[in-house]
N, C-alpha and C positions, 0 to 999 in steps of 0.2 A: 625465506620469502615472507613478507608481512601479509596480514590479512588484506590490506588494501591492494597490494601488488597482485595477490592471488585473484581477487575479484576483477581487477582491471584487465589482467591477462585473460581471464575467462571470458569477459565480455568481448575481447578482441579475438577470441578463438586461438589464443596462443597457449603453448604448453605450460602447465603449472606443476608444482611439487606434489599436489594431491587434489582431490575433488573439494571444492568449496562447499560449506554448509551454512545455512542461514534460516532464520524464521521470519515469517511475514508479520511484522509488528510485534506481537507478544505482550504488549503493555497491559492489556486486561488480565492476562495470565499472571503477570508479575505483580500487579496490584492485588489480585485475589490471594496470591501466595504470601503476601506481606501484610494482609489485613487493611488494605487501602482502597479507596474509591478514586475515580479520576480527579475529583476535587481535592481530597486529602493528600494525594500524592503531590499535586502541584503546589499545595500550601506548605510542604516541607521546606525547610530553610534553603535547600538547593534545588527545590522543585522536583525532587525525586531522582536527580542525576546519578548520585552514587548508588542508589538502590537498583536502578536500571543497569548501570555498567556492571555491577556485581552479578546481577542475574544473568545477563548476556554472557559474561565470562564463565559462569557456572554451567550454563547450557553448552558453551563451546562454539557459539556462532561466529562467523567471520564478518557479519554485518550487524550493527546495532541500529536502533530506531528511536527517533524522538519526534515531538511535534504532532501528536495524534489527536489532540483535543481542541486545538486552538481555533479552528474555524467554526465551531458550534456557536460562539457569540454572534456571528453574523445573523443567525436566525432571530435572536432577540433584538438586534439592532433594527431588523425589518418588522418587528412587532410580534414575533413568535415567542414561544416559551421553551426553555431548555432546563432540565434538571441535571446538575453535575454530580450529585451525591449517589452515584452508581458506579459499578465497575467500568461501564462505558456510558458516557452522557446520553440522556434520552430526550428526544424532542416531544414535548407535551402538547404543544400547539404549533401548527405550521404557519409560516408567514403568508403563504399564498392560498387563497381560496379557489382561484382560477388563474389560468395562464396570463390573462390580460392584466392581472394585478401587478405584474412586473413593471408596467408603465408608471406606477406610482413612485418608483424609487430611482434615485440617482446612485449609480454604482460606486462612484468615488466617495460619496457621503457615507454609504454603507461600509466601505473599506476603512474610512477614517474612524468611524464609530467602532468597528471591530477591533482596530488597533489600540483603542483606549481601554478595552476590556481587561479586567484583572487576570482572568485565566489565559487569555491570549498572551499577555505579557509574561506570565509565569511560564508558559510553554517556551518562549524565547529564552528565558533564563535557563530552563532545563537543557536546551540544546547547547547553549554556550558553555555551561558547566560540564556537560558530557564531553564536549570537544576538548576542554582543558584536561579532563581526566585521561582521555585515551590518546591525545596527541594527534599526529597526522598519519598514524599507521593503521587505522581502522576506518572503514567506510561507515558513515552515519546516514541512514536513509530517513526520509520523512515526507509526509504529505497527509492529506485528509481524505477527500474524495476527489475523483476526477469531475470535470464540468457536467457530464451527463448525469452522474449519480447525485451530485450536489443539486442540480436542477430538480431531480426527482424528489429529493429530501425537502425542498422548499414547499412542494405541493402535497407530498405523500406519494409513495411508490405506486399504490394501486390506482389512484386518480391519474397519476402521470402516465401509466400504461394505457388508460382509457384515452387520454389526450393524444397519445401517439397514433391511435386509430382514427380519432375524430377531428383533430385540429389541422389547420394548414401548416405545412412544413416551416414557413417563415415564423409562425408563432412559437413552435418548438425551438427553433434556432435562436430566437430572441432570448428565451430564458436560459438556454444552454450557454450562449455567449455571455450573458450577465454573470452566470456562475463561473465561467472561465476567467473573467476578470478578477473575481475574488480568489479563485484558486491560484492564479498567477501572482497576485499581490502577496498572498500568504507564503508561497514558496520563495518569493524574493526575500522576505524577512527571514525565513529559515536559512537560506543561502548566506545571508549576511552573518548569521550566527555560527556557520561552520558546516552546514549541510553539504554533502558531496554525492548524494544519490537521491535524485527526485523519484518519489513513488507516487503513482497515479492509480489508486484503487477505483475500479469501476464495477462494483458488484451488481448494479442494476443493469449492466450490459451483458449479463450472463446469457448464454445460449438457451437457458431454461426460461428466459423471460422475453427476449427479443430475437427477431430473425437477423441473419447476417446482413441483409440489405439495410435494415435499420441501423445496425452497427456502423456500416460504411457511410451512411448518410449523416448521422447525427453524432455518433460517439467518437470515432477515430479522427475526423477532422478537428474536433475541439481539442482532443488530447495532443495531436500533433502540433497544433497552434501553441499550446502551453509549452511543449518541449522546445519548439523552435525559438520562442521568445526568451527562453532561459538557458539554452545550451551553450552560449558563449561563456557563461559564468559557471555552469554546472552541466557538463556534457553527458553524464551518466543518468539514464532514465529507465525506470521499471514501471510497466503497466500490469496491473493484476485484474483478472476477471474470473469470477467463480463459475462452477458448473461446467457444462459442456462447451468447450471452446475449440474443438478440433477443426471446425470450418473457418476459424478466424486466424489460425497460425500464419498462413501464407500472407494474408492481408496485413497483419501486424508487422511481420518480418519485412515486407516490402516497404512499409512506412518507416523502417529503421528506428523502431522505438527503443532498441538497446537490449532490454530484458523483458520477456513475457512470463509472468507468474501465472501458472496454470493449475487446474484442479483435476477433473475427472476425464483425462484423455490418455491416449497411447503416446508415451513420451518419445519412443523411437520414431514412430511415424511423424510426430510433430517436428522433431529435429530434421528429419528428411524433408519435410515441407518447408522448414525455415531456410534450408540451403545456406547455412552459416550467415544469414542476414540479421539474426537476433539470437541472443542467448536464451536459454530456458531455465526456469526457476520452479521447482516443484518435486513431486506432486503427491506426497503421502497424505491420505485422507485424515484430517484431524479426528473425525468421529469414528470411522470404520477401522482405522489402523492405530493411530496414536493414543486414542482413549480406550481402545478395546483389546489391544494385543499386549503380550508381555514384552519386556525390554529385549529379550533374545529374539523374538519374532520380528520386532521392529528393526533390530540390527541386521537380520538376514534379508529382510525385504529391502532395506536401504542399500546394503552391500550389492545385492543383485541389480538394483536400479543403477547404481554407480558404474558397475561393470558393463551394463548394457549401453550406457551413455558415453563411456570413456572414448570409444573410437571417433565420436563426432566432435568432442570438445564443446565449449560453450554451454556448460551445464552446471547449475548450482543445486545441490540437494536441499530440499526444503519441504515443509508441510504444504499442502495444496491450498490452504487458506489460513486465517488467523487462528490462534490457539485458544481453545476452550479451557476454562479453569480446571477441569477434571483430568487434564492430560498429565501423567506423571513426569516429573523431572527426569527420571531414569530413562524414559522412552526417547526424550529429546537428546539426552547424552548418548544413547545408543545410535542415533542418527549421526551425531558428530563423530563417534568412534568409527563407524563404517566409512564415513567420508575421509577420515585421516588415513585409512588403509588402502585407498584406491587412487 
């Protein structure tokens, strides 16, 4: 069974030869391990494709990831400032000072400007080269942020949280819809290059930041819209939300998002809530387990989780969030070892 077949069968709750294992992105971890920044990786002759493929193979993941920096240029097209010479690009200046500033921009012009950016184009090269290296037997996932989180990044997360309390719903929706157009255009370009797993990270939608009602009003409708616009070309879709998401599982499952990447929740209870309407991806803590425990401890924790989830199906063993640079390779390989045995 190929990696791709294993993942697709898992998403469909069909029997597989073993538990799939994957990491959520991991490019920052790979850059740190190889002495690169987001910029220097993309400026390699192959935009870092071989380095990424080699690292994912060494980890033992069933899913690889590409295209994790390309949407940052949108911030600069809109007048913000981004520094790429870091492990992960950093926004130095936000393009929006207040929500109403969004009326100054034409979204199609912003998308056109973003597509001309050097690092945007290098990201597309990276994905195409990765697809050439791995063929059709491995899923390559990619995405940047979901519309809600992208909207928050335009203004700044703290200021966006204040606007959620003080502004009219239509003003929030206007910015989220604008961001959704950018996210969709970006994913279309990635699909052209060989992407076959859409990833929609929504860290700002964490239950630690917003209430479930806000998620249902502003986040999920925008994410579903992106998925529905692209599913004819790329039907597999993963949504990731950090922190406490136990109250969101049933809602996400009902929306048929495909895969829900989760963090600090009871996985068995979550799969019961899902009722086989969406697969689950997770949920070993990068900080409390992967960076703090021995490889043997990680192996035993992973094995126990795989055994607990096996009766339900629809489960991919994974970290609960992206990988910090201090996580030992041996701990990730311990997860892969546990998955291969269950």
